[in-house]
Structures are given as structure tokens and as C-alpha cells.
C-alpha positions in Angstrom: 6.6 30.8 -12.7 3.7 30.3 -10.4 3.9 27.2 -8.2 1.0 24.9 -7.5 1.4 24.3 -3.7 -1.6 21.9 -3.7 0.1 19.7 -6.3 3.4 19.8 -4.4 1.7 18.3 -1.4 -0.5 16.0 -3.4 -3.8 17.3 -2.1 -6.9 18.9 -3.7 -7.9 22.6 -3.3 -10.8 21.4 -1.1 -8.4 19.6 1.4 -9.0 20.6 5.0 -6.2 21.6 7.5 -5.8 18.0 8.8 -5.3 16.5 5.3 -2.8 19.2 4.4 -0.8 18.6 7.6 -0.8 14.8 7.1 0.3 15.1 3.5 3.1 17.5 4.6 4.3 15.2 7.4 4.4 12.2 5.1 6.4 14.0 2.4 8.7 15.7 5.0 9.7 12.2 6.3 10.2 10.9 2.8 12.5 13.7 1.6 14.1 14.9 4.9 17.9 15.5 4.4 18.8 13.3 7.3 17.2 10.3 5.5 18.6 11.3 2.1 22.2 12.3 2.7 23.9 13.8 -0.3 20.7 13.7 -2.4 20.3 17.2 -3.8 17.0 16.3 -5.5 15.5 15.2 -2.2 16.8 18.4 -0.5 15.3 20.6 -3.2 12.0 18.7 -2.9 12.1 19.1 1.0 12.5 22.9 0.5 9.5 22.9 -2.0 7.1 21.0 0.3 8.1 23.2 3.3 7.4 26.3 1.1 4.0 24.9 0.2 3.1 24.0 3.8 4.2 27.4 5.0 1.5 28.9 2.9 -1.3 26.2 2.9 -0.8 25.5 6.6 -1.6 29.2 7.5 -5.3 30.0 6.9 -4.6 33.7 6.1 -1.8 32.9 3.7 -3.8 30.2 2.1 -6.7 32.6 1.5 -4.3 35.0 -0.3 -2.7 32.2 -2.3 -6.1 31.0 -3.5 -6.8 34.6 -4.6 -3.5 35.8 -6.0 -1.4 32.7 -6.5 2.1 32.0 -5.2 3.1 35.6 -5.7 0.4 36.7 -3.2 3.0 38.5 -0.9 3.4 41.2 -3.6 -0.4 42.0 -3.5 -1.7 44.4 -0.9 -5.2 45.8 -0.9 -4.5 48.9 0.9 -5.7 50.3 4.3 -9.3 50.0 3.5 -9.1 46.3 2.2 -9.3 43.1 4.2 -5.5 42.7 4.1 -4.9 46.0 5.9 -2.3 46.0 8.6 -0.2 42.9 7.8 2.8 44.8 6.4 2.0 48.0 8.2 1.7 46.5 11.6 5.1 44.7 11.2 6.7 48.1 10.5 5.0 49.7 13.5 6.1 47.0 15.8 9.7 47.0 14.4 9.8 50.7 15.1 8.5 50.4 18.6 10.9 47.6 19.5 13.7 49.4 17.8 13.1 52.7 19.8 13.2 50.8 23.0 16.4 48.9 22.1 14.9 45.4 21.7 15.7 43.1 18.9 12.6 42.3 16.9 12.2 39.0 15.1 10.5 39.1 11.8 7.5 37.0 11.1 8.6 33.5 10.2 7.4 30.6 8.1 5.6 27.7 9.7 7.9 24.8 10.6 5.8 22.0 12.2 7.3 19.6 14.7 8.1 16.1 13.4 8.5 12.6 14.8 11.7 10.8 14.4 12.4 7.1 14.2 15.4 5.1 15.3 16.2 1.3 15.2 17.8 -0.5 18.2 19.3 -3.9 17.8 19.3 -6.2 20.8 20.3 -9.8 21.4 17.9 -12.6 22.6 19.7 -12.5 26.0 19.1 -8.7 26.3 15.4 -9.0 25.3 15.0 -11.8 27.8 16.3 -9.8 30.8 15.6 -6.3 29.5 18.2 -3.8 28.7 19.1 0.0 28.2 20.4 1.9 25.3 21.9 5.4 25.1 21.0 6.9 21.7 22.9 9.8 20.2 21.4 11.4 17.1 20.9 14.8 15.4 17.8 16.8 14.7 17.0 19.6 12.3 15.1 22.0 14.5 13.5 25.4 14.0 16.0 28.1 15.1 15.0 29.4 18.5 16.7 32.7 17.9 14.6 33.7 14.9 11.7 31.4 15.5 12.4 29.7 12.2 12.1 32.8 10.0 15.8 32.9 9.2 15.7 36.7 9.6 16.2 39.1 12.5 15.6 42.8 12.6 18.5 45.2 12.7 18.6 48.5 14.7 18.2 50.6 11.6 14.8 48.9 11.0 16.0 46.5 8.4 16.5 42.8 8.4 19.5 40.4 8.3 20.2 36.8 8.2 20.0 35.2 11.7 23.5 34.5 12.9 22.6 31.2 14.5 21.0 29.5 11.5 22.6 31.6 8.7 19.3 32.6 7.4 18.0 29.0 6.9 15.6 29.0 9.9 16.9 25.5 10.8 19.7 24.5 13.1 21.3 21.1 13.7 21.1 19.9 17.3 22.7 16.8 18.9 20.5 14.8 21.2 21.3 12.1 23.7 18.6 9.9 25.3 18.6 6.8 27.4 15.9 4.3 26.8 14.8 1.2 28.7 13.7 -1.8 26.7 11.6 -4.1 29.0 11.9 -7.9 29.2 10.0 -9.6 26.4 9.5 -6.5 24.3 8.0 -7.6 21.0 10.2 -7.3 17.9 9.0 -4.6 15.5 7.0 -2.8 18.2 7.8 0.9 18.8 8.9 2.5 22.0 7.7 6.2 22.2 9.9 8.8 23.9 7.8 12.0 24.1 9.3 15.3 23.0 12.6 14.0 21.7 11.9 14.5 18.1 12.2 17.5 15.8 11.2 20.9 17.2 9.2 23.2 15.0 8.2 26.8 15.7 4.6 25.8 16.3 3.2 23.3 18.8 5.2 20.9 20.9 8.3 19.0 19.8 7.8 15.8 18.0 8.3 12.3 19.5 11.1 9.7 19.1 9.9 6.3 18.1 12.3 3.4 18.7 11.8 0.1 16.8 13.3 -2.9 18.5 15.1 -5.4 16.2 16.3 -8.7 17.6 19.6 -10.0 16.2 19.9 -13.6 14.9 21.1 -16.1 17.5 23.6 -18.9 16.8 21.6 -21.4 18.9 18.0 -20.3 19.3 15.2 -19.2 17.0 12.4 -17.1 18.5 8.9 -18.2 18.0 6.9 -15.5 19.7 7.5 -16.0 23.4 8.9 -19.5 22.8 12.4 -20.5 21.8 13.3 -23.3 19.5 16.7 -25.2 19.6 18.0 -28.2 17.7 19.3 -31.0 19.9 21.5 -33.8 18.7 20.2 -37.3 19.8 22.3 -40.4 19.3 20.4 -43.1 17.3 20.6 -45.5 20.2 19.2 -43.1 22.7 16.4 -42.3 20.3 15.7 -46.0 20.0 15.9 -47.0 23.6 15.3 -43.7 25.4 17.7 -41.9 27.6 19.0 -38.4 28.7 20.3 -35.5 26.6 21.6 -32.1 27.5 19.4 -29.2 26.2 20.8 -25.6 26.3 18.7 -22.7 27.5 19.5 -19.0 27.4 20.8 -19.2 31.0 22.1 -22.7 31.4 21.3 -26.2 30.3 18.9 -29.0 31.3 19.1 -32.8 31.3 16.0 -34.0 29.5 14.6 -37.5 29.1 14.2 -38.7 25.5 11.4 -41.2 25.3 12.1 -44.5 23.4 11.3 -44.4 19.7 11.9 -40.7 19.3 11.9 -39.6 15.7 14.0 -37.0 14.0 12.2 -33.7 14.1 10.2 -34.6 17.1 9.7 -31.7 19.6 10.3 -32.0 23.3 8.7 -29.1 25.1 10.4 -27.6 28.3 7.8 -25.5 30.1 8.8 -22.0 31.3 12.3 -22.2 29.7 11.7 -19.9 26.8 11.8 -16.1 26.5 10.5 -13.7 29.1 7.0 -12.4 28.3 6.1 -8.8 28.4 4.3 -8.2 31.7 5.7 -11.3 33.3 6.1 -15.1 32.9 8.1 -17.1 30.3 7.4 -19.0 27.2 8.5 -22.6 26.5 11.7 -24.1 25.0 11.1 -26.3 22.0 13.9 -28.8 21.7 13.7 -30.3 18.2 15.4 -33.7 18.0 18.0 -34.4 15.3 18.9 -38.1 15.3 22.6 -38.7 14.7 24.1 -41.9 13.2 27.8 -42.7 13.5 29.8 -42.8 10.3 31.9 -45.7 11.6 31.1 -48.6 14.0 33.3 -50.6 16.4 33.4 -54.3 15.6 31.4 -55.2 18.6 28.7 -52.6 17.7 28.5 -53.9 14.2 28.2 -57.5 15.3 25.4 -56.6 17.7 23.5 -54.7 15.1 23.9 -57.4 12.6 22.4 -59.9 15.0 19.4 -57.6 15.5 18.9 -57.3 11.8 19.1 -61.0 11.4 16.6 -61.5 14.1 14.2 -59.3 12.1 14.6 -61.5 9.0 17.0 -59.2 7.2 19.7 -60.7 5.0 23.3 -59.4 5.3 
């Protein structure tokens, strides 16, 4: 049954080369086997959209498809027609290379390069100082031996499955790359590593994009370049003023609490927050949490009662 390659890619027949390429890349990422392990439907869909792009991404093949449909390869107009030489020239070149003892690679399908994405998780301490990660991952690249065609010519002028990719045109490669995450790198922003994505048989290799994700911290909450921390303040210090210890990522500071401090009130410590991208530091926001003892010593109770009485309260 004839296939509608335009429908497979979700584009109109009037779509230009750029629109077709963008549609293909979007669908290829969505249905790529690496992102859908064990999903046979996604794998079949991935093969279909590759087949569609192999034709629509090639101007000459697209012209024939528009004229003859998906069975266009079985139509030849002869030596006097506009399609002359496509099959014949392959045969001539195969014979020439065969006679001279060279292996000849058959004309392959178009396998475009693709970008890859990875997520790196880091701690607040790591993003504050900067860190490095060594990533190991796999790519599905166009086979270099057969240039993605899946076929290689034999000495008798025929063709056989490529021994390196088993006729698929795709090989699995392991990659290893070390990336440096600079201090203060924003969460969700992507680091680009050129040329470490998927290699096709046309153009340059795709890029690797690394998204930085900051892990939750037991003590601190990130607020942009600032850090927020909850600090327990005794009710007497909150009333009279005094000193409390405030933790930072690197150490701790003794901070003066002003008299009459309320629960939830924020004490700002300048330049004690997170490192900023490009230099400098944010602030540390110490949010006071007033604590009241569950039990009181007799002397404490007596003094507090005297205060209440002096204010006109009845006990």
C-alpha cells in the first residue's frame, strides 16, 4: 500500500526543506529507541519517519515521489528521460571499482545528525564552587563502513548486508565526555558540548546538551543567587535581642538578632549566599523561627508571672 510520507512527518506537500527537516528532528527525538526502550510501536514509528525523511529530504527523490508515489524506485524513464543514469551510473561505478579491486558502497539513505540531551544532578555545594562530571552514554550513529546504507557491494557486482551494522545502517557507539559546570550555573539552563551527539551520514555530528538539575538540600533553599535558611531563635533572645548562630554553605556566622524580632522575620547576610555566574555571591536570608520552651524552671515561671502581673494580666 502506498505510504503518505508527508502525513508521516506531519507536513503539507508545499513544505520547504527547512520545515521537513524540523518536523523530522522533532519526531525522531520523540520516537528514538533510546528514549523508548522496549517500545515496539515507537521503534516502528521511528523507522517510518526515517523512511519518509530519506525520500522527502532528498530533492531528487522527493520529485520522483511526488510524481510516482512511494513506489517511485521501480519507475525509470529510460536513457532519454530526465531520470537517466541513476541506476545505470551505479552499475558503471560498481563495475569500475570492482575491476580495480576496491569495495564499493551502495548509495545510502539520508540519516541526519541529531542532538542529544542528558541531565546532570548536582548539589548546592557543587554549584557554589563549580564541579566536573564524566558522562558515559550511547549513540545510534550512521554506520561509517556503509555510510548508513546498510549495504556494501560484493566482488561479483552484487550487494550484501554490511557486516558492521548487519544491514541496518545504524551502529551503537559508546561515548565518554567530561564536562565542567561553572560556579553559579543556573538550574535548568543547558550546557552545549559540540559534536558529541548522534552522527548521521550527512553534515556534522549533532551536539550534546546537558541540563543542570540541583538536588534538594537539607538546610538551604535556593532563591536565585540567594539562599534561604530557617534559624531557631529563643523567645527571650527574640524579645530582648542577642546573638544566634546562622549556618552557611561553608561554615557558620554569629548574627545579632534585634530586640522584638518576630517569627518569620528575615535577617539578610550580605555575600553569604550562592556564587553567581561570572563572579560575586548572593545573600543568605536567615528566616527567624521563634521557639518557646515546653517547660519552665520555677524561677523562670515566677519572673514571667511578675511581668504579666505588671502588665495588668490576671493569673
